[in-house]
C-alpha positions as CSV (number, residue, x, y, z in Angstrom):
1,L,-70.3,-46.7,43.7
2,L,-67.4,-44.9,42.1
3,G,-67.1,-42.0,43.9
4,G,-65.3,-38.7,42.3
5,Y,-63.5,-41.0,39.7
6,V,-66.2,-40.2,37.4
7,D,-64.8,-37.2,36.3
8,E,-61.6,-38.6,35.2
9,A,-63.1,-40.7,32.5
10,V,-65.2,-37.8,30.5
11,G,-62.7,-37.7,28.2
12,Y,-62.5,-41.6,27.2
13,A,-64.7,-43.3,24.4
14,V,-67.7,-45.1,26.0
15,E,-66.3,-49.0,25.0
16,E,-63.3,-48.1,27.1
17,R,-64.7,-46.8,30.3
18,F,-65.5,-50.1,32.3
19,D,-61.7,-51.0,31.2
20,Y,-60.7,-47.5,32.5
21,F,-62.7,-47.7,36.0
22,F,-62.2,-51.3,36.5
23,D,-58.1,-50.7,36.8
24,I,-59.0,-47.3,38.9
25,I,-61.2,-49.3,41.1
26,K,-59.1,-52.6,41.4
27,K,-56.5,-50.1,43.0
28,N,-59.1,-48.0,45.2
29,L,-61.3,-51.3,46.6
30,Q,-62.2,-48.6,49.6
31,C,-64.4,-46.3,46.7
32,V,-66.5,-49.7,46.4
33,K,-69.7,-49.1,48.8
34,E,-71.8,-51.9,50.0
35,V,-74.3,-53.3,47.8
36,D,-77.4,-55.1,49.2
37,Y,-79.0,-56.0,45.9
38,L,-77.6,-56.3,42.2
39,L,-79.2,-57.3,38.9
40,L,-77.4,-58.1,35.6
41,D,-79.3,-58.7,32.7
42,E,-78.1,-60.2,29.6
43,A,-75.2,-61.8,31.4
44,Q,-74.3,-64.5,28.7
45,D,-72.5,-61.0,26.9
46,S,-70.6,-60.0,30.0
47,N,-66.7,-60.7,29.8
48,E,-64.3,-62.0,32.4
49,N,-63.6,-58.3,34.0
50,Q,-67.3,-57.4,33.9
51,F,-67.9,-60.9,36.1
52,E,-64.9,-60.2,38.5
53,F,-65.8,-56.8,39.1
54,I,-69.5,-57.7,40.2
55,L,-69.3,-60.4,41.6
56,D,-65.9,-60.3,43.4
57,I,-65.3,-56.7,43.7
58,V,-68.7,-55.2,44.1
59,N,-69.9,-58.5,45.5
60,P,-73.1,-58.0,46.4
61,K,-75.4,-59.6,49.3
62,S,-77.6,-60.7,46.7
63,F,-78.2,-61.0,42.8
64,F,-80.2,-61.8,40.3
65,I,-78.4,-62.8,37.2
66,V,-80.5,-63.0,33.8
67,G,-79.3,-64.6,30.9
68,D,-79.2,-67.1,28.2
69,A,-76.0,-68.6,27.0
70,R,-77.4,-69.9,23.6
71,Q,-78.1,-66.4,22.8
72,S,-74.3,-65.0,23.3
73,I,-73.9,-62.6,20.3
74,Y,-70.8,-60.6,21.8
75,G,-67.8,-63.4,21.7
76,F,-66.3,-60.7,19.2
77,A,-66.1,-58.0,22.2
78,G,-65.2,-60.7,24.5
79,G,-68.7,-62.1,25.7
80,R,-68.1,-65.0,28.3
81,P,-71.3,-67.3,28.2
82,D,-69.3,-70.3,29.6
83,M,-68.7,-67.6,32.5
84,L,-72.7,-67.8,33.0
85,I,-72.7,-71.8,32.7
86,R,-70.3,-71.9,35.4
87,L,-71.9,-69.3,37.8
88,S,-75.1,-71.8,37.8
89,H,-73.3,-74.3,38.9
90,R,-72.0,-73.1,42.1
91,P,-73.6,-74.4,45.4
92,D,-74.9,-71.5,46.8
93,V,-76.4,-70.3,43.0
94,T,-80.4,-71.0,42.4
95,K,-81.0,-71.8,38.8
96,Y,-84.5,-71.2,37.5
97,D,-84.8,-72.3,34.2
98,L,-87.3,-70.4,31.6
99,N,-88.5,-72.9,29.0
100,E,-92.5,-72.3,27.8
101,N,-91.7,-70.7,24.7
102,Y,-94.3,-68.5,23.6
103,R,-92.9,-66.9,20.5
104,N,-92.2,-69.8,18.0
105,G,-94.4,-72.5,16.7
106,L,-93.5,-76.2,17.3
107,Y,-92.0,-77.3,14.4
108,I,-89.4,-74.6,14.4
109,L,-88.6,-74.9,18.2
110,E,-88.2,-78.6,17.6
111,F,-85.8,-77.5,14.3
112,A,-83.6,-75.0,16.3
113,K,-83.4,-77.1,19.3
114,R,-81.8,-79.7,17.1
115,I,-79.8,-77.2,16.1
116,I,-78.7,-76.2,19.8
117,N,-78.4,-79.5,20.9
118,R,-75.3,-80.7,18.8
119,L,-73.3,-78.1,21.3
120,G,-74.1,-80.3,24.3
121,G,-74.0,-80.1,27.6
122,D,-74.9,-76.8,29.3
123,Y,-76.5,-75.6,25.9
124,E,-79.5,-78.2,25.5
125,D,-82.3,-76.6,24.9
126,N,-85.4,-77.6,27.1
127,S,-87.9,-75.4,25.8
128,I,-91.8,-76.5,25.5
129,A,-93.4,-75.0,22.4
130,M,-96.4,-72.9,23.8
131,C,-97.3,-71.4,20.6
132,K,-101.2,-72.7,19.2
133,T,-99.5,-72.6,15.6
134,T,-96.8,-75.3,14.3
135,G,-95.2,-72.9,12.0
136,K,-93.1,-74.6,8.9
137,V,-89.9,-75.1,8.3
138,I,-88.1,-75.5,4.9
139,E,-84.5,-76.7,4.5
140,T,-82.8,-76.2,1.3
141,N,-80.0,-75.8,-0.7
142,F,-81.7,-73.4,-2.9
143,S,-79.6,-70.4,-4.2
144,P,-80.6,-67.0,-2.7
145,Y,-82.6,-66.3,-6.1
146,K,-84.3,-69.9,-6.0
147,F,-85.7,-69.5,-2.1
148,A,-86.6,-65.6,-3.0
149,E,-88.6,-67.1,-6.3
150,Y,-90.3,-70.2,-3.9
151,I,-91.3,-67.1,-1.4
152,L,-93.0,-64.7,-4.1
153,G,-94.7,-67.5,-5.7
154,S,-96.2,-68.3,-2.4
155,N,-98.8,-65.9,-1.9
156,D,-98.1,-65.9,1.7
157,N,-97.8,-62.5,3.4
158,F,-94.2,-61.6,3.4
159,S,-94.1,-60.9,7.0
160,D,-94.9,-64.4,7.9
161,W,-91.6,-65.4,6.7
162,F,-87.9,-65.5,8.5
163,V,-85.0,-66.5,6.7
164,L,-82.1,-67.9,8.3
165,C,-79.1,-68.0,6.6
166,R,-75.9,-69.8,8.0
167,S,-72.7,-68.6,6.1
């Protein structure tokens, strides 16, 4: 895809390479070869330049993009889950929702959905709990020490616990 331009970026740090290549490619569009199929995973963490590169410059004949806007964790690096959402609304794009959740029990999933659904709009969660266990959610204003005492006194297996903290 990049032809002879790879050697020019050898000295650049990994995080700078994409922007460097992107600038070179935008000035030399003839170096982009035709792409039949393109797969992008974790698209919710792609930034604006990456979406432009993939969809407008590479412009594949067909693409398959996987992502969940609710799972974006790279906002600090320019991740743009809103671009994934916008892409899913295009008339030439078919969207498939994978909403069967095998990871979480019903109570845990319902708790998470209440939080996610507060975001509204396209961030709504329509997951269905497929797990046979219900799970357990304990909402508390305990101090970390009191919470640790609660867990230690529960006689449960520590590997069964997951603590989510909001800070």
